[in-house]
C-alpha positions, 0 to 999 in steps of 0.5 A, a space after each residue: 459583588 453578589 451577596 452569597 460570595 461576600 464571605 465564606 461564613 457569617 460567623 465570628 472568626 474567633 469562633 473557629 478556635 474558641 467556639 461558644 459553648 452551652 453550659 450544663 444546666 445548674 440547679 437554681 438556688 433559692 438565695 444568693 449573696 449577688 445576682 449577676 445579669 450578664 456573663 461577659 467580660 464584665 459579669 465574670 470579672 465581677 463574679 470572679 472577684 466576688 467568688 473569691 471573696 466567699 460570696 454566693 454568686 449566680 451570673 444569668 446570661 439570656 445567651 450562652 456566656 460570651 455569645 454577645 460582644 465579648 466574643 464578637 469584638 476586634 480583640 483590640 486592648 485600646 481602652 480608648 474614650 470617645 469624647 476628647 479631654 476638652 469635651 469631658 473637661 466642659 461637661 464634668 470639670 477638669 478634675 474629672 477629665 484628668 482622672 479619666 485620662 489617667 484611668 485608662 493606663 491604669 485599666 490597661 495595665 491592669 488587664 496586662 497584669 491579670 492576663 499574665 498573673 492568671 496564666 490566661 492563654 488568649 493570644 495577647 501581644 503588646 504590639 502597639 497601635 498606629 492611628 492614621 489621619 486623613 490630612 496634614 492638619 490632622 497629622 499636626 493635631 495628632 502629633 500634639 496629642 502624642 506629645 501629651 501622652 508622652 509627657 502627662 501619663 508617661 506613655 511611649 507615644 509618638 508622631 509618625 510622618 507620612 514619609 515614615 508611614 510605611 514602615 508601620 503600614 503598607 498604604 498611602 491613604 493616610 498622611 501620617 499618624 501616631 504610634 503608642 506602645 501601650 495597646 496590643 491585641 488579644 483573641 477575644 473568645 480564648 479570653 472569655 473562655 479562660 475568664 470563664 474557666 477561673 470563674 467557674 473554678 473560684 465558685 461562680 455559678 453561671 446559668 447559660 441561656 436563662 433570661 432575666 425578666 425582671 428584678 423586684 425590690 423586696 425589702 432590703 433584698 431583691 426578688 430576680 425572676 428568670 426563665 428558670 424560676 425566681 432567686 432572692 439576692 442581697 445584691 444585684 449587679 447588672 452588666 448587660 451593655 449593648 445586649 440590655 433588654 426589658 428586664 432592666 427598663 431603666 438602663 434600656 432607655 439610656 443605652 442604644 445598642 448599635 451594630 459593629 460589624 467585622 470582616 476577615 480576609 482569607 489567608 494572605 501570602 507572608 510577603 503581603 502581610 509583611 508589606 501591608 502590616 510590617 509591625 503587626 500593629 493594631 490599627 485605628 483611624 482619626 475619622 468620625 466612623 473610622 475602621 479599626 483593624 489588625 492582623 490576626 493573632 497567627 499573623 496570617 489575615 487581616 480583620 477590619 471592622 467598623 459601624 453598621 447602620 442596618 438594624 435587622 437581619 444581615 444585609 449585604 450592604 454593610 459587608 460591602 461597605 467594609 470590603 470597600 473600605 479595605 480595598 481603599 486601604 489596601 488596593 492589592 487586596 481587590 481580589 482577595 476573598 473573605 473568610 468571615 463577617 459577622 456583627 455584634 452590638 456595642 452600647 452607645 449612650 449620651 455622654 459616651 463615657 463607661 461607668 458604674 452607678 446605682 439606681 434604687 439599690 441595683 449596681 450597674 456596670 455598663 456603657 463601654 461604647 465599644 471598648 470593652 476589652 479594657 474597660 469591662 474587666 476594669 469596671 466590673 472588677 470595681 463594681 465587684 469591690 463596691 458591692 463588697 464594701 472595699 472603698 479603696 479597691 472600688 475607687 474609680 473615676 468612672 463612678 458617677 450618675 447614670 447616663 442621661 435618658 433618651 426621649 422618645 426611646 424605649 429600646 428600639 434605635 430607629 434613629 441610628 441609621 440616620 445618625 451613622 449616615 450623617 457621621 459617614 457625610 461628615 467623613 467624607 466632607 472632612 476627606 474632601 477638605 483635608 490638605 493632602 
C-alpha cells in the first residue's frame, strides 16, 4: 500500500468533534501562589482543585492545552499498571504492592464520579474490557488473575474461554481471555475540553503556547521563566509527562518519550460492528507490545493503537504495521480504508509506575506509562492536595521516590527503536511457542 493511501487524515480522529483550540492571550501575573507546567489532564485537574481552594494559579503549556497526549490517546479508562504484582512486591515490598493494586480501583471510581458530578459531556460509557491471550497456557494464568481481582478487590472479573470468545469479540486469533467490567471508554478530547471548561470557570489561568524555559529557586519561592516573561511563584507543580523538555532537566533524564500510534477505520456497516465487537467493549492484549482497540463512541468505526518505534517525522511503516495487526485480528477488514492515523508521546521510565515526588521544593506528578486517562486526573488531584497541605486527601500509594535516572540519556531516546524491536521479537517467539 502506498503511503499516500494509508489514511485520509494524519490527525487525531478525536479532533473532528472536539478540535484543540488556541486560547486568548492572558496577562502574565507578576506573582502567583502556584505555577503549573503543563495543561493536560494532570495540570488541569490539579489547577481545578487549587483554584477552588482560593489559590491564584497559572498553568503554562508549550502547545495549545491538550494538544499532547490528553487528546491523542485511545480513551480507555484502564488505569493499568505495567509491572505485575510479583515485580512490584520484589522492588518495593508487599505492603506497597497491595496499596498500588487497591488504588487502581479507587482511581477509576474517582474518575467516574468526577465525570458524573461535574457533568462532563465526554461520551463516557462503562462497557467493560476484554483482554485476549495468545495461548492456552496464558489463558490459565489470566483466569487466575481474574479470580484474584474478584476476590481481593471485589471487581467483576471473570475468565472467557475460547469457546465463548466470539460473544465478546469477532476473531479466532486469541485462545480465550478475561473480561472485567470496571473499565470503560470516553472521548479523550471532549474530556479535556470539559475539564478545561470547569477549570477556567473555577479561576485557573491558562497560558497557551507559552513555553516555560526554566525554574529557578528564589529563597523560599521560585522564579518561573517563560517565553512571555517571568512569574514569581510560591509553589511549582510539573505535569509534563511525555512532553517533558529542557525546562526541567532533572525529570527529562528520567522520562523517555515513546510514540503511541493509533489508526481508525472508515465507517463500517452496522452488521460488521455487531459481528466484530458485539458488546462494544474496550479491548487489550496480553503481549509485550499488544494492541489496544475499541469501537469509536458512535459505534461505527474501530480504533486500534500500539507502540511506534519511529522517532522523527511521520513514516509509513508504523501505520502499515498497525493496519496489518488490524487485519490479522479481523481478516474481513483487509480492504477497509483508514480514515485517520496519528501518534502522541507516552512517558516511560525504569520502574514503570506513576508517581508524585518532590525535588528541591518542586512537586512532580508524572510517569503514567500510557495509562494517563485514569492516573493523570487522580495523581494531579492528589498533588494539588499535597501543595495545599491536606495530608489525608493527598494520601496515595504513588507518593514515593523519583524515577531512577537513565545513564547516557539527556532527552534523545536513541535506544527506543532497538528496545521496541526486541519486544516485538519476544512477542513473535511467544506466539510461535504458544500452545494453540
